[in-house]
C-alpha positions in Angstrom: -0.2 0.1 0.2 1.2 3.4 -1.4 2.0 6.3 1.5 -1.3 7.7 -0.5 -3.5 4.9 -0.3 -2.6 5.0 3.1 -3.7 8.5 4.1 -7.3 8.2 2.2 -8.1 5.7 3.9 -7.1 7.2 7.1 -9.3 10.2 5.9 -11.8 7.7 4.9 -11.8 6.3 8.7 -12.0 9.3 10.3 -15.1 10.2 7.5 -16.5 7.7 9.2 -16.4 8.5 12.4 -18.0 12.0 12.1 -21.1 10.3 9.8 -21.6 8.0 13.0 -21.4 11.3 14.8 -24.0 13.0 13.1 -26.5 9.8 13.0 -26.4 9.5 17.1 -27.1 13.9 16.7 -30.3 12.6 14.3 -31.8 11.1 17.7 -33.2 13.9 19.6 -34.3 11.5 22.3 -30.2 11.4 22.7 -30.1 15.4 23.3 -33.1 15.3 25.8 -35.1 12.8 27.3 -38.7 12.3 25.8 -40.3 13.1 29.4 -38.7 17.0 28.6 -39.4 17.5 25.4 -42.9 16.2 26.3 -42.8 19.4 28.8 -42.8 21.9 25.8 -46.2 22.6 24.4 -47.0 20.8 20.8 -46.3 24.1 18.7 -43.4 24.5 20.7 -41.6 21.6 20.1 -42.6 21.1 16.2 -40.7 24.9 16.1 -37.9 23.4 17.9 -37.6 20.4 16.6 -37.8 21.1 12.6 -34.6 23.1 12.2 -33.0 21.1 14.5 -33.7 18.6 11.9 -33.2 20.3 9.1 -29.6 21.3 10.7 -28.5 17.6 11.2 -30.1 16.9 7.6 -27.8 19.1 6.6 -24.7 17.8 8.4 -25.3 14.7 7.0 -25.5 15.5 3.5 -22.4 17.3 3.7 -20.5 14.3 5.7 -21.8 11.8 2.6 -20.5 14.7 0.1 -17.1 14.4 1.4 -17.0 10.7 1.9 -17.9 11.1 -2.1 -15.2 13.5 -3.0 -12.8 11.4 -1.0 -13.3 8.2 -2.3 -12.9 9.4 -5.7 -10.1 10.2 -5.8 -9.8 13.9 -4.6 -6.1 15.7 -4.2 -5.2 14.8 -0.4 -4.4 18.3 0.5 -7.8 19.4 -0.2 -8.9 16.5 1.1 -7.6 16.7 4.4 -9.4 20.2 4.2 -12.7 19.2 3.4 -12.6 17.0 6.6 -11.1 19.7 8.5 -14.5 21.7 7.8 -16.9 19.0 8.2 -15.5 18.2 12.0 -15.9 21.8 12.2 -19.3 22.5 11.3 -20.1 19.0 13.3 -18.8 20.8 16.2 -20.9 23.7 15.3 -24.2 21.6 15.3 -23.5 19.8 18.2 -23.1 22.8 20.0 -26.6 24.6 18.7 -28.3 20.8 20.2 -26.7 20.9 22.8 -28.2 24.2 24.1 -31.6 23.7 22.7 -31.2 20.1 24.3 -30.2 21.5 27.6 -32.6 23.6 28.0 -35.0 21.3 27.1 -33.8 19.2 29.8 -34.7 21.3 33.0 -38.1 20.0 31.5 -37.7 16.5 32.6 -39.3 17.1 36.4 -43.2 17.4 35.8 -43.5 19.8 38.3 -40.8 22.1 36.9 -42.4 21.5 33.8 -45.9 22.9 34.4 -43.9 25.9 36.2 -41.4 26.9 32.8 -45.3 25.7 30.6 -46.6 28.7 32.5 -43.6 31.1 31.8 -44.3 30.6 28.3 -47.4 31.7 28.3 -46.4 34.5 30.5 -43.5 35.6 28.1 -45.2 35.3 25.0 -47.7 37.5 26.1 -45.3 40.4 27.1 -44.2 40.5 23.8 -47.6 40.2 21.9 -49.0 43.2 23.7 -46.6 45.4 22.5 -45.5 43.7 18.7 -49.1 42.8 17.6 -50.5 46.6 17.8 -46.7 47.6 15.2 -48.4 44.8 13.2 -45.1 42.5 14.3 -45.5 39.0 14.5 -44.0 38.1 17.9 -42.0 35.1 18.2 -42.6 31.4 20.1 -40.6 31.7 24.1 -38.9 28.7 25.7 -38.3 29.6 29.4 -35.5 27.4 30.8 -33.7 27.2 34.6 -29.9 27.9 34.5 -27.1 28.2 35.8 -25.9 31.5 37.9 -26.6 34.4 39.2 -28.5 36.6 36.1 -30.9 35.6 33.9 -30.2 35.9 29.7 -32.0 35.4 26.6 -31.2 34.5 23.0 -33.1 36.0 21.1 -34.9 34.8 18.1 -34.1 35.1 14.6 -30.6 35.4 15.6 -27.4 33.6 13.3 -26.5 30.4 15.7 -23.5 28.7 16.5 -23.4 26.8 12.7 -22.9 30.2 11.2 -26.1 29.4 9.3 -29.2 28.3 11.2 -30.9 31.5 12.8 -32.8 30.7 16.3 -35.8 29.4 15.9 -37.6 31.3 19.4 -37.2 33.6 21.8 -35.1 31.2 24.9 -35.0 32.9 28.3 -32.8 31.4 31.0 -34.1 32.4 34.2 -31.9 31.2 37.8 -33.1 28.8 40.7 -33.1 31.2 42.9 -35.1 33.9 41.2 -37.4 31.4 39.9 -40.4 32.0 42.4 -39.7 36.0 41.4 -39.4 35.6 38.1 -39.9 39.1 37.1 -36.1 39.5 35.4 -38.5 37.4 32.6 -39.8 40.8 31.4 -36.6 42.8 31.2 -35.5 40.0 28.9 -38.2 39.8 26.6 -37.7 43.5 26.8 -34.8 42.9 24.9 -36.2 40.5 22.5 -39.0 43.6 21.7 -36.6 46.2 21.2 -34.9 44.0 19.0 -38.3 43.2 16.6 -39.2 46.9 17.1 -35.9 48.7 15.8 -36.3 51.4 18.2 -32.6 51.2 19.9 -31.0 54.0 17.8 -33.8 56.2 18.4 -33.1 56.0 22.2 -30.0 55.7 22.1 -30.3 59.2 20.5 -32.8 60.5 22.6 -30.6 59.9 26.0 -27.7 60.9 24.6 -29.7 64.8 23.1 -31.2 65.1 26.8 -27.9 64.7 28.4 -25.5 66.2 26.4 -25.5 69.9 28.0 -24.7 68.5 31.5 -21.9 65.9 30.1 -20.5 64.6 26.5 -18.9 61.9 28.4 -21.8 60.8 30.8 -24.8 60.9 27.7 -22.5 58.7 25.3 -22.6 56.5 28.6 -26.3 56.4 28.6 -26.4 56.1 24.9 -24.2 53.1 25.1 -26.9 51.9 28.4 -30.1 52.3 25.4 -30.2 48.1 25.7 -30.8 47.7 29.2 -32.8 50.5 29.7 -35.4 49.7 27.3 -35.5 46.5 28.5 -35.5 47.9 32.5 -38.3 50.0 31.9 -40.3 47.1 30.0 -39.8 45.1 33.3 -41.7 47.8 34.8 -44.7 48.7 32.5 -45.3 44.9 32.8 -44.7 44.3 36.5 -44.7 47.9 38.4 -42.0 48.0 41.2 -41.9 43.9 41.4 -38.7 44.1 39.5 -36.5 46.6 42.2 -36.2 44.4 45.0 -35.3 40.7 42.6 -32.8 43.5 40.5 -31.6 44.4 44.1 -30.8 41.1 45.1 -28.8 39.9 41.9 -26.5 43.4 42.1 -26.1 44.0 45.4 -22.6 44.1 46.6 -19.7 45.8 48.5 -19.7 49.5 47.4 -16.7 48.7 45.3 -18.6 46.4 42.9 -21.8 48.0 42.9 -19.8 51.2 41.3 -17.9 48.6 39.4 -18.3 50.0 35.5 -16.3 47.2 32.9 -15.1 48.7 29.9 -17.5 48.0 27.9 -20.1 46.9 29.6 -23.3 47.8 27.9 -25.2 47.3 31.5 -25.6 50.1 34.0 -23.0 49.9 37.1 -25.5 48.7 39.8 -26.2 51.7 42.2 -27.5 53.4 39.5 -29.5 50.8 37.8 -31.0 50.3 41.5 -31.7 53.7 42.0 -33.0 54.4 38.3 -35.4 52.0 39.0 -36.3 53.4 41.9 -37.0 56.6 39.7 -39.1 55.1 37.6 -41.4 53.9 40.5 -41.5 57.2 42.1 -42.4 59.0 39.0 -45.1 57.1 38.0 -46.5 56.1 41.0 -45.1 59.0 43.9 -44.4 58.0 47.3 -44.3 54.6 48.3 -41.8 50.9 49.5 -39.4 51.9 47.1 -38.4 55.2 48.5 -37.1 53.4 51.2 -35.2 51.0 49.3 -33.8 53.3 47.0 -33.1 55.3 50.6 -31.0 51.8 52.3 -29.5 51.0 49.2 -27.4 54.7 48.8 -26.9 54.8 52.5 -25.3 51.5 52.8 -23.1 51.9 50.1 -21.9 55.4 50.2 -18.4 56.6 48.9 -17.3 58.5 51.7 -14.2 55.5 52.3 -13.8 56.2 48.7 -9.7 57.1 49.1 -8.8 54.4 50.9 -10.5 51.9 48.5 -8.9 53.8 45.7 -5.4 53.9 46.9 -5.9 49.8 46.9 -6.6 49.3 43.1 -4.9 49.4 40.0 -5.0 52.6 38.5 -7.4 51.3 35.7 -9.7 50.4 37.8 -9.0 53.3 39.7 -10.5 55.6 37.2 -13.3 53.4 36.5 -14.8 53.5 40.0 -13.8 57.5 39.5 -16.2 57.6 36.5 -18.5 55.5 38.0 -18.9 57.7 41.0 -19.1 60.7 38.5 -22.1 59.3 36.6 -24.1 58.3 40.1 -23.7 62.6 41.3 -24.1 64.4 37.8 -27.0 61.7 37.1 -28.6 62.4 40.4 -30.4 65.6 40.1 -31.7 64.7 36.5 -34.4 62.4 38.3 -35.5 65.8 40.8 -36.0 68.0 37.6 
């Protein structure tokens, strides 16, 4: 056997491995248990499985085409590149299936599945009331349980890890500690509503125009936070003051932490975000329990010892802390006007 023949046989063996792996992906009951799939409403199950099936079928066709080319005598260097491309695409599709499989898999427990189905409906209603009056069709929503401190969303119609498929649903992760107080759901759905309505550039421009008279840096910062501001306001309009204590629980920390302003972070830093929520409540409802929450939050996280803390951190972090503190002081009078 020549070296070329041995190399070709090795490449065909590799292709055989990946074809077997693709066949295993096609078994959706191994991606998530049948009981978990049954925890979805039938329309949602179809909406999820059809594009996932299409992604696996396309991958299987890619594998078959690669095998035919290598078997047919394609040059070895090109054949090797095709095999590596097949492997890369396999892992991309696997990542897509793992994401949705893990999300659906949180419904294996019947009691939890019932709770998540109810939250699916709540999320869908949250979108419906905003988008339908604008003539925009809302996507299906899938709520799942995930790890960590905060919620998140994979918006519908976003390109997935395989670089070809689009997310078929708005997939909202809620955390276990907030499942009994799931107001973060409205915040995450607010991201989907803002994305589909396309009003983010207008909101960013409005924030920047309103604040530029005080500080251009302040105006640019709030414009950069427009996405999170929109989502927070969406949550407020649909859940009132309930998101405020839930948010404070999640973002609470030391003085240094609540004033921390990571470069490029689209979220307002915790101190100002909590105070913004409290001011939303005050501006619509007048005096209420949000006042005590805001006063306690501000009093226990003052910057009286700022100079001591600043001496202990690096110059780069020091400048970010100082900027956050300045933003909080400059922004506060805006709420009184």
